[in-house]
Structure formats: structure tokens, C-alpha cells
C-alpha positions in Angstrom: 8.7 -24.0 -7.7 9.0 -27.0 -5.9 11.3 -30.4 -7.1 9.6 -32.9 -9.1 10.8 -35.8 -7.0 10.3 -35.1 -3.6 8.0 -32.2 -3.4 10.3 -29.8 -1.5 9.6 -26.2 -2.0 12.1 -24.3 -3.9 13.9 -21.8 -0.9 13.9 -18.7 -3.4 9.9 -19.0 -2.7 10.9 -19.2 1.2 13.1 -16.4 0.7 10.9 -13.9 -1.3 8.3 -14.6 1.6 10.3 -14.1 4.7 11.6 -10.7 2.9 8.0 -9.8 2.2 7.4 -10.5 5.9 10.2 -8.5 7.3 9.1 -5.4 5.2 5.6 -5.6 6.6 7.2 -5.8 10.3 9.7 -3.2 9.6 6.8 -1.1 7.9 4.7 -1.6 11.2 7.3 -0.4 13.5 8.0 2.6 11.1 4.0 3.6 10.9 3.9 2.9 15.0 6.6 5.2 15.6 5.2 7.6 13.0 9.0 7.9 11.6 8.2 9.6 8.1 11.8 8.6 6.7 11.2 5.4 7.9 8.1 4.7 6.7 9.2 6.4 3.0 12.5 4.1 3.4 10.2 0.7 4.1 7.3 1.5 1.8 9.9 1.6 -0.9 11.7 -1.8 0.4 8.4 -3.4 0.8 7.4 -2.4 -2.6 10.7 -4.2 -4.0 10.4 -7.0 -1.8 6.3 -7.4 -3.0 7.6 -7.1 -6.9 10.5 -9.9 -6.6 8.2 -12.5 -4.6 5.6 -12.0 -7.3 7.9 -13.1 -9.9 9.3 -16.1 -8.0 5.7 -17.2 -7.4 4.9 -16.8 -11.2 7.5 -18.6 -12.3 6.7 -21.1 -9.5 3.1 -21.6 -10.8 4.3 -22.3 -14.3 5.7 -25.7 -13.2 2.5 -26.4 -11.2 0.5 -26.2 -8.2 2.2 -24.8 -4.6 2.5 -27.1 -2.0 -0.6 -26.4 0.6 1.6 -25.1 3.0 3.2 -22.6 1.0 -0.5 -21.4 0.0 -1.5 -20.8 3.1 1.8 -18.9 3.9 1.2 -16.6 1.0 -2.5 -16.1 1.9 -1.2 -14.8 5.7 1.4 -12.9 4.0 -1.1 -11.5 1.6 -3.7 -10.9 4.7 -0.9 -8.6 6.2 -0.4 -6.6 3.3 -3.9 -5.7 3.2 -4.0 -5.0 6.6 -1.1 -2.6 6.1 -2.9 -1.0 3.4 -5.8 -0.3 5.6 -3.7 1.2 8.5 -1.8 3.4 6.0 -5.2 4.3 4.3 -6.4 5.4 7.7 -3.2 7.2 8.8 -3.4 9.5 5.6 -7.3 10.2 6.5 -6.7 11.2 10.2 -3.4 13.5 8.3 -5.7 15.5 6.1 -8.2 16.1 8.5 -5.9 17.2 10.4 -4.5 19.6 8.0 -7.9 20.4 7.2 -8.3 21.5 10.9 -4.9 23.5 11.2 -5.0 25.3 7.4 -8.4 25.5 6.8 -9.2 26.5 2.8 -10.4 29.9 2.5 -13.8 30.7 1.6 -14.3 32.0 -2.2 -14.0 35.1 -2.7 -17.2 37.1 -3.7 -15.1 39.2 -6.4 -13.1 37.4 -8.9 -9.2 38.8 -9.6 -10.7 41.4 -12.3 -13.3 43.0 -10.2 -16.5 40.9 -11.5 -18.4 38.6 -9.3 -17.7 35.0 -9.4 -20.6 32.5 -9.7 -21.0 29.1 -10.2 -23.7 28.1 -12.7 -24.7 24.4 -12.0 -26.9 23.6 -14.5 -29.5 26.7 -13.1 -30.6 28.9 -15.9 -29.8 33.1 -14.7 -32.1 35.6 -16.1 
């Protein structure tokens, strides 16, 4: 929100962005350290900070356009969120690959539990 008289930015918007930036930095550090509890804690805190920031900016948008500097900062923070999301996706994929190596899936059994052979019927007619 801006003050219509002098164009100053509502400090709540600055605080909301600063909180998101802090949570992003803390989550990045937890990811770097591979601190699972920290990742969980910081992810939740980031989610809460993002929710609050979205609420603040939605209210501000109803009162007119945001100042250019604040829009640029919001765009930068949005890019950081996207980068963290990508980093987390890569870490998750790497973990999934490691789990597949360490705990391979069991091959399908030839016979089902009732003793009959299991077959996949994938659109092929069986005679």
C-alpha cells in the first residue's frame, strides 16, 4: 500500500518481503546442510511468510499500482522462490534415484498369491 500523499511504501509490504527473503535464505542453508528437520521447519515458515506477503500485496493492489522499486523487488523475490523450488525438486529427484539403488523394487513374481500365474493384459487378445 502506498500513501497517496507522498508515494511512500507501506512498511508492512517491506516487512512481508523481508520475511520471505529471510525464510528463503534459511531454507537454502538448511538444504545446503541437508538438515531434514531444518528443511521442514523453514519450508513451513516460508509458506507462512509467502501467505502473509500475498495477502499484503493483494490488499495493496486494491489501492492502486505498486511503486516500480517494490515491483522489481517482488519480481526478484519471486525468482528466488522459483529457484528454491527447482533446487528442492532436484534434491528430491536425487533422493528418489538413491532410494531406487539402495532399495530396488522387487521384480514381479511369476505366480500370484493364489498360485495362478499373473499376466498383464495390455490390450492384446489372448487365445
